[in-house]
OpenMM code with the backbone's topology and positions (N, CA, C; nanometers):
from openmm import Vec3, app, unit

residues = "UNK UNK UNK UNK UNK UNK UNK UNK UNK UNK UNK UNK UNK UNK UNK UNK UNK UNK UNK UNK UNK UNK UNK UNK UNK UNK UNK UNK UNK UNK UNK UNK UNK UNK UNK UNK UNK UNK UNK UNK UNK UNK UNK UNK UNK UNK UNK UNK UNK UNK UNK UNK UNK UNK UNK UNK UNK UNK UNK UNK UNK UNK UNK UNK UNK UNK UNK UNK UNK UNK UNK UNK UNK UNK UNK UNK UNK UNK UNK UNK UNK UNK UNK UNK UNK UNK UNK UNK UNK UNK UNK UNK UNK UNK UNK UNK UNK UNK UNK UNK UNK UNK UNK UNK UNK UNK UNK UNK UNK UNK UNK".split()
positions = [
    Vec3(-0.4681, -1.5828, -0.2734),
    Vec3(-0.4712, -1.6915, -0.1759),
    Vec3(-0.4540, -1.6339, -0.0356),
    Vec3(-0.5394, -1.6745, 0.0572),
    Vec3(-0.5367, -1.6223, 0.1936),
    Vec3(-0.4126, -1.6708, 0.2675),
    Vec3(-0.3409, -1.5779, 0.3252),
    Vec3(-0.2201, -1.6085, 0.4013),
    Vec3(-0.2365, -1.5535, 0.5432),
    Vec3(-0.2692, -1.6424, 0.6407),
    Vec3(-0.2924, -1.5920, 0.7769),
    Vec3(-0.1712, -1.5215, 0.8369),
    Vec3(-0.0506, -1.5622, 0.8005),
    Vec3(0.0683, -1.4944, 0.8540),
    Vec3(0.0767, -1.3515, 0.8023),
    Vec3(0.0468, -1.3324, 0.6740),
    Vec3(0.0501, -1.1974, 0.6172),
    Vec3(-0.0556, -1.1095, 0.6826),
    Vec3(-0.1727, -1.1653, 0.7071),
    Vec3(-0.2790, -1.0873, 0.7709),
    Vec3(-0.2393, -1.0506, 0.9140),
    Vec3(-0.1690, -1.1392, 0.9823),
    Vec3(-0.1214, -1.1106, 1.1181),
    Vec3(-0.0185, -0.9972, 1.1166),
    Vec3(0.0668, -0.9940, 1.0156),
    Vec3(0.1652, -0.8860, 1.0030),
    Vec3(0.0938, -0.7530, 0.9787),
    Vec3(-0.0087, -0.7553, 0.8944),
    Vec3(-0.0888, -0.6354, 0.8701),
    Vec3(-0.1526, -0.5864, 0.9994),
    Vec3(-0.2112, -0.6788, 1.0754),
    Vec3(-0.2745, -0.6425, 1.2030),
    Vec3(-0.1731, -0.5816, 1.2987),
    Vec3(-0.0551, -0.6399, 1.3051),
    Vec3(0.0488, -0.5894, 1.3949),
    Vec3(0.0921, -0.4482, 1.3528),
    Vec3(0.1054, -0.4245, 1.2236),
    Vec3(0.1452, -0.2916, 1.1757),
    Vec3(0.0380, -0.1879, 1.2100),
    Vec3(-0.0880, -0.2237, 1.1935),
    Vec3(-0.1956, -0.1305, 1.2281),
    Vec3(-0.2003, -0.1037, 1.3778),
    Vec3(-0.1728, -0.2034, 1.4582),
    Vec3(-0.1667, -0.1830, 1.6039),
    Vec3(-0.0570, -0.0833, 1.6389),
    Vec3(0.0557, -0.0904, 1.5677),
    Vec3(0.1662, 0.0026, 1.5932),
    Vec3(0.1279, 0.1447, 1.5519),
    Vec3(0.0586, 0.1577, 1.4399),
    Vec3(0.0127, 0.2896, 1.3948),
    Vec3(-0.0809, 0.3503, 1.4996),
    Vec3(-0.1690, 0.2681, 1.5541),
    Vec3(-0.2604, 0.3139, 1.6586),
    Vec3(-0.1836, 0.3491, 1.7859),
    Vec3(-0.0862, 0.2670, 1.8219),
    Vec3(-0.0054, 0.2939, 1.9417),
    Vec3(0.0741, 0.4236, 1.9275),
    Vec3(0.1048, 0.4609, 1.8031),
    Vec3(0.1784, 0.5851, 1.7781),
    Vec3(0.0875, 0.7081, 1.7817),
    Vec3(-0.0425, 0.6864, 1.8095),
    Vec3(-0.1313, 0.7992, 1.8317),
    Vec3(-0.2391, 0.8216, 1.7280),
    Vec3(-0.2448, 0.7393, 1.6231),
    Vec3(-0.3494, 0.7570, 1.5228),
    Vec3(-0.4794, 0.6929, 1.5697),
    Vec3(-0.5903, 0.7514, 1.5244),
    Vec3(-0.7231, 0.7001, 1.5564),
    Vec3(-0.7748, 0.6254, 1.4338),
    Vec3(-0.7716, 0.4934, 1.4394),
    Vec3(-0.8109, 0.4133, 1.3237),
    Vec3(-0.9619, 0.4060, 1.3040),
    Vec3(-1.0390, 0.4696, 1.3938),
    Vec3(-1.1834, 0.4777, 1.3709),
    Vec3(-1.2171, 0.5976, 1.2822),
    Vec3(-1.1157, 0.6778, 1.2479),
    Vec3(-1.1324, 0.7932, 1.1600),
    Vec3(-1.0540, 0.7687, 1.0315),
    Vec3(-1.0940, 0.8342, 0.9216),
    Vec3(-1.0204, 0.8156, 0.7956),
    Vec3(-0.8725, 0.8504, 0.8114),
    Vec3(-0.7905, 0.7754, 0.7405),
    Vec3(-0.6460, 0.7953, 0.7455),
    Vec3(-0.5890, 0.7726, 0.6054),
    Vec3(-0.4962, 0.8589, 0.5665),
    Vec3(-0.4328, 0.8438, 0.4354),
    Vec3(-0.3251, 0.7361, 0.4454),
    Vec3(-0.3375, 0.6355, 0.3595),
    Vec3(-0.2443, 0.5237, 0.3607),
    Vec3(-0.1701, 0.5182, 0.2274),
    Vec3(-0.0424, 0.4889, 0.2350),
    Vec3(0.0405, 0.4663, 0.1166),
    Vec3(0.0681, 0.3170, 0.1067),
    Vec3(0.0319, 0.2597, -0.0063),
    Vec3(0.0588, 0.1183, -0.0320),
    Vec3(0.1723, 0.1109, -0.1330),
    Vec3(0.2720, 0.0286, -0.1033),
    Vec3(0.3915, 0.0196, -0.1859),
    Vec3(0.3814, -0.1025, -0.2761),
    Vec3(0.4069, -0.0816, -0.4046),
    Vec3(0.4081, -0.1917, -0.5006),
    Vec3(0.5455, -0.1929, -0.5666),
    Vec3(0.6223, -0.2978, -0.5403),
    Vec3(0.7542, -0.3127, -0.6011),
    Vec3(0.7349, -0.3494, -0.7483),
    Vec3(0.8074, -0.2791, -0.8353),
    Vec3(0.7972, -0.3034, -0.9790),
    Vec3(0.9377, -0.3159, -1.0383),
    Vec3(0.9505, -0.3897, -1.1492),
    Vec3(1.0839, -0.4139, -1.2049),
    Vec3(1.1413, -0.2997, -1.2883),
    Vec3(1.0573, -0.2024, -1.3278),
    Vec3(1.1052, -0.0955, -1.4152),
    Vec3(1.0105, 0.0240, -1.4055),
    Vec3(1.0552, 0.1399, -1.4534),
    Vec3(0.9645, 0.2550, -1.4520),
    Vec3(0.8433, 0.2329, -1.5437),
    Vec3(0.8622, 0.1618, -1.6529),
    Vec3(0.7520, 0.1339, -1.7439),
    Vec3(0.6462, 0.0470, -1.6755),
    Vec3(0.6909, -0.0569, -1.6066),
    Vec3(0.5971, -0.1427, -1.5327),
    Vec3(0.5280, -0.0618, -1.4236),
    Vec3(0.6023, 0.0259, -1.3585),
    Vec3(0.5447, 0.1107, -1.2545),
    Vec3(0.4344, 0.1994, -1.3082),
    Vec3(0.4553, 0.2562, -1.4268),
    Vec3(0.3522, 0.3421, -1.4866),
    Vec3(0.2288, 0.2610, -1.5250),
    Vec3(0.2487, 0.1365, -1.5683),
    Vec3(0.1345, 0.0512, -1.6009),
    Vec3(0.0548, 0.0179, -1.4751),
    Vec3(0.1247, -0.0147, -1.3666),
    Vec3(0.0575, -0.0416, -1.2390),
    Vec3(-0.0143, 0.0844, -1.1915),
    Vec3(0.0536, 0.1991, -1.2015),
    Vec3(-0.0066, 0.3256, -1.1580),
    Vec3(-0.1351, 0.3542, -1.2350),
    Vec3(-0.1337, 0.3306, -1.3652),
    Vec3(-0.2531, 0.3552, -1.4470),
    Vec3(-0.3694, 0.2683, -1.4010),
    Vec3(-0.3424, 0.1409, -1.3744),
    Vec3(-0.4481, 0.0506, -1.3288),
    Vec3(-0.4970, 0.0886, -1.1886),
    Vec3(-0.4048, 0.1296, -1.1010),
    Vec3(-0.4422, 0.1669, -0.9638),
    Vec3(-0.5271, 0.2944, -0.9636),
    Vec3(-0.4969, 0.3873, -1.0535),
    Vec3(-0.5784, 0.5102, -1.0621),
    Vec3(-0.7221, 0.4767, -1.1001),
    Vec3(-0.7408, 0.3750, -1.1812),
    Vec3(-0.8750, 0.3338, -1.2234),
    Vec3(-0.9609, 0.2892, -1.1055),
    Vec3(-0.8962, 0.2454, -0.9968),
    Vec3(-0.9713, 0.2001, -0.8794),
    Vec3(-0.9563, 0.2968, -0.7613),
    Vec3(-0.9252, 0.4226, -0.7936),
    Vec3(-0.9338, 0.5277, -0.6931),
    Vec3(-0.8086, 0.5663, -0.6181),
    Vec3(-0.6925, 0.5200, -0.6604),
    Vec3(-0.5683, 0.5568, -0.5921),
    Vec3(-0.5023, 0.6763, -0.6582),
    Vec3(-0.4378, 0.7603, -0.5771),
    Vec3(-0.3412, 0.8564, -0.6283),
    Vec3(-0.2107, 0.7796, -0.6379),
    Vec3(-0.1322, 0.8029, -0.7423),
    Vec3(-0.0126, 0.7212, -0.7622),
    Vec3(0.1096, 0.8046, -0.7967),
    Vec3(0.2247, 0.7470, -0.7710),
    Vec3(0.3518, 0.8001, -0.8198),
    Vec3(0.4476, 0.6823, -0.8337),
    Vec3(0.5434, 0.6959, -0.9234),
    Vec3(0.6440, 0.5923, -0.9448),
    Vec3(0.7796, 0.6558, -0.9169),
    Vec3(0.8550, 0.5923, -0.8275),
    Vec3(0.9826, 0.6500, -0.7866),
    Vec3(1.0893, 0.5421, -0.7758),
    Vec3(1.2137, 0.5845, -0.7948),
    Vec3(1.3280, 0.4944, -0.7808),
    Vec3(1.4032, 0.5289, -0.6533),
    Vec3(1.4363, 0.4253, -0.5763),
    Vec3(1.5169, 0.4434, -0.4561),
    Vec3(1.6600, 0.4763, -0.4983),
    Vec3(1.7129, 0.5869, -0.4477),
    Vec3(1.8474, 0.6308, -0.4867),
    Vec3(1.9557, 0.5311, -0.4474),
    Vec3(1.9411, 0.4675, -0.3322),
    Vec3(2.0445, 0.3759, -0.2845),
    Vec3(2.0377, 0.2396, -0.3514),
    Vec3(1.9183, 0.1800, -0.3543),
    Vec3(1.9059, 0.0437, -0.4060),
    Vec3(1.8831, 0.0386, -0.5569),
    Vec3(1.8309, 0.1482, -0.6130),
    Vec3(1.7970, 0.1492, -0.7544),
    Vec3(1.6647, 0.0809, -0.7851),
    Vec3(1.5959, 0.0320, -0.6826),
    Vec3(1.4691, -0.0380, -0.7025),
    Vec3(1.3567, 0.0618, -0.7282),
    Vec3(1.2554, 0.0163, -0.8053),
    Vec3(1.1405, 0.0996, -0.8402),
    Vec3(1.0199, 0.0625, -0.7569),
    Vec3(0.9428, 0.1648, -0.7187),
    Vec3(0.8205, 0.1445, -0.6408),
    Vec3(0.7097, 0.2307, -0.6989),
    Vec3(0.5914, 0.1720, -0.7087),
    Vec3(0.4704, 0.2475, -0.7401),
    Vec3(0.3995, 0.2720, -0.6077),
    Vec3(0.3836, 0.3978, -0.5714),
    Vec3(0.3138, 0.4347, -0.4483),
    Vec3(0.1667, 0.4565, -0.4816),
    Vec3(0.0809, 0.3867, -0.4108),
    Vec3(-0.0642, 0.3955, -0.4313),
    Vec3(-0.1254, 0.4488, -0.3025),
    Vec3(-0.1842, 0.5671, -0.3094),
    Vec3(-0.2311, 0.6372, -0.1899),
    Vec3(-0.3829, 0.6525, -0.1935),
    Vec3(-0.4436, 0.6266, -0.0772),
    Vec3(-0.5890, 0.6397, -0.0659),
    Vec3(-0.6225, 0.6670, 0.0804),
    Vec3(-0.7269, 0.7473, 0.1040),
    Vec3(-0.7762, 0.7706, 0.2394),
    Vec3(-0.8861, 0.6685, 0.2673),
    Vec3(-0.8686, 0.5937, 0.3758),
    Vec3(-0.9593, 0.4830, 0.4080),
    Vec3(-0.9845, 0.4774, 0.5583),
    Vec3(-1.0827, 0.3965, 0.5977),
    Vec3(-1.0946, 0.3527, 0.7369),
    Vec3(-1.0100, 0.2266, 0.7457),
    Vec3(-0.9012, 0.2343, 0.8185),
    Vec3(-0.7979, 0.1309, 0.8147),
    Vec3(-0.8269, 0.0147, 0.9095),
    Vec3(-0.9180, -0.0720, 0.8678),
    Vec3(-0.9379, -0.1967, 0.9419),
    Vec3(-0.8401, -0.3000, 0.8880),
    Vec3(-0.8160, -0.4038, 0.9656),
    Vec3(-0.7271, -0.5104, 0.9202),
    Vec3(-0.7784, -0.5688, 0.7891),
    Vec3(-0.9085, -0.5972, 0.7820),
    Vec3(-0.9646, -0.6565, 0.6605),
    Vec3(-0.9499, -0.5631, 0.5411),
    Vec3(-0.9781, -0.4343, 0.5594),
    Vec3(-0.9690, -0.3380, 0.4496),
    Vec3(-0.8264, -0.3284, 0.3966),
    Vec3(-0.7301, -0.3112, 0.4864),
    Vec3(-0.5908, -0.2966, 0.4446),
    Vec3(-0.5419, -0.4249, 0.3784),
    Vec3(-0.5733, -0.5378, 0.4363),
    Vec3(-0.5301, -0.6660, 0.3798),
    Vec3(-0.5918, -0.6869, 0.2418),
    Vec3(-0.7200, -0.6530, 0.2264),
    Vec3(-0.7861, -0.6663, 0.0964),
    Vec3(-0.7205, -0.5764, -0.0083),
    Vec3(-0.6848, -0.4552, 0.0307),
    Vec3(-0.6164, -0.3646, -0.0615),
    Vec3(-0.4810, -0.4220, -0.1012),
    Vec3(-0.4061, -0.4734, -0.0031),
    Vec3(-0.2761, -0.5326, -0.0352),
    Vec3(-0.2912, -0.6476, -0.1347),
    Vec3(-0.3903, -0.7337, -0.1118),
    Vec3(-0.4122, -0.8458, -0.2034),
    Vec3(-0.4557, -0.7967, -0.3413),
    Vec3(-0.5426, -0.6961, -0.3468),
    Vec3(-0.5885, -0.6418, -0.4750),
    Vec3(-0.4730, -0.5814, -0.5537),
    Vec3(-0.3877, -0.5041, -0.4863),
    Vec3(-0.2734, -0.4438, -0.5545),
    Vec3(-0.1738, -0.5497, -0.5994),
    Vec3(-0.1604, -0.6556, -0.5208),
    Vec3(-0.0726, -0.7648, -0.5599),
    Vec3(-0.1235, -0.8296, -0.6887),
    Vec3(-0.2530, -0.8554, -0.6942),
    Vec3(-0.3139, -0.9137, -0.8142),
    Vec3(-0.3012, -0.8184, -0.9328),
    Vec3(-0.3235, -0.6893, -0.9098),
    Vec3(-0.3154, -0.5889, -1.0149),
    Vec3(-0.1736, -0.5794, -1.0724),
    Vec3(-0.0722, -0.5900, -0.9853),
    Vec3(0.0673, -0.5720, -1.0260),
    Vec3(0.1293, -0.6965, -1.0888),
    Vec3(0.0752, -0.8118, -1.0584),
    Vec3(0.1356, -0.9380, -1.1030),
    Vec3(0.1607, -0.9441, -1.2540),
    Vec3(0.0647, -0.9049, -1.3394),
    Vec3(0.0904, -0.9131, -1.4834),
    Vec3(0.2063, -0.8248, -1.5312),
    Vec3(0.2447, -0.7270, -1.4504),
    Vec3(0.3523, -0.6354, -1.4869),
    Vec3(0.4834, -0.6693, -1.4145),
    Vec3(0.4872, -0.7844, -1.3475),
    Vec3(0.6075, -0.8268, -1.2763),
    Vec3(0.6246, -0.7624, -1.1403),
    Vec3(0.5177, -0.7020, -1.0877),
    Vec3(0.5258, -0.6355, -0.9578),
    Vec3(0.4544, -0.7126, -0.8494),
    Vec3(0.4682, -0.6633, -0.7267),
    Vec3(0.4022, -0.7259, -0.6124),
    Vec3(0.3844, -0.6240, -0.5005),
    Vec3(0.2796, -0.6450, -0.4224),
    Vec3(0.2520, -0.5602, -0.3073),
    Vec3(0.3656, -0.5749, -0.2063),
    Vec3(0.4138, -0.4608, -0.1554),
    Vec3(0.5332, -0.4638, -0.0709),
    Vec3(0.5166, -0.3806, 0.0557),
    Vec3(0.3944, -0.3848, 0.1123),
    Vec3(0.3741, -0.3187, 0.2403),
    Vec3(0.2973, -0.1885, 0.2280),
    Vec3(0.2883, -0.1178, 0.3402),
    Vec3(0.2126, 0.0075, 0.3463),
    Vec3(0.2692, 0.0940, 0.4576),
    Vec3(0.2283, 0.2188, 0.4540),
    Vec3(0.2693, 0.3114, 0.5585),
    Vec3(0.1741, 0.4288, 0.5647),
    Vec3(0.1921, 0.5118, 0.6651),
    Vec3(0.1089, 0.6300, 0.6821),
    Vec3(0.1822, 0.7290, 0.7721),
    Vec3(0.1490, 0.8560, 0.7537),
    Vec3(0.1973, 0.9570, 0.8467),
    Vec3(0.1017, 0.9708, 0.9635),
    Vec3(-0.0080, 0.8951, 0.9588),
    Vec3(-0.1033, 0.8942, 1.0691),
    Vec3(-0.2052, 1.0056, 1.0582),
    Vec3(-0.2920, 1.0111, 1.1594),
    Vec3(-0.3958, 1.1148, 1.1629),
    Vec3(-0.4076, 1.1773, 1.3023),
    Vec3(-0.3036, 1.1647, 1.3841),
    Vec3(-0.3146, 1.2151, 1.5205),
    Vec3(-0.3243, 1.3661, 1.5279),
    Vec3(-0.2864, 1.4369, 1.4218),
    Vec3(-0.2948, 1.5836, 1.4213),
    Vec3(-0.4206, 1.6341, 1.3509),
    Vec3(-0.5040, 1.5421, 1.3003),
    Vec3(-0.6259, 1.5825, 1.2279),
    Vec3(-0.7356, 1.6238, 1.3226),
] * unit.nanometer
topology = app.Topology()
chain = topology.addChain("A")
for resn in residues:
    res = topology.addResidue(resn, chain)
    for name in ("N", "CA", "C"):
        topology.addAtom(name, app.Element.getBySymbol(name[0]), res)
């Protein structure tokens, strides 16, 4: 379901990445975070995400104990592309009790 507020947050985050020196007209490696309830659910999400071209890892936060499946892909980071990926990962994770929980990047200003 389209959520204009969520898309606005995505746009704002990409503007900040650009303001920090990245060139969003060039490919950039992005990490998409998928919150999962357990390591088993994380591995199931990771397996499905690999099928659609993501590199994945499942890790537990030492402080909170929460599990995250990291889905990494190099893309041209437009608002529509990033938002579509977030929605796709959310749909992919839902059957396993997970949900899309943001994204990040180290940028491409040194590339």
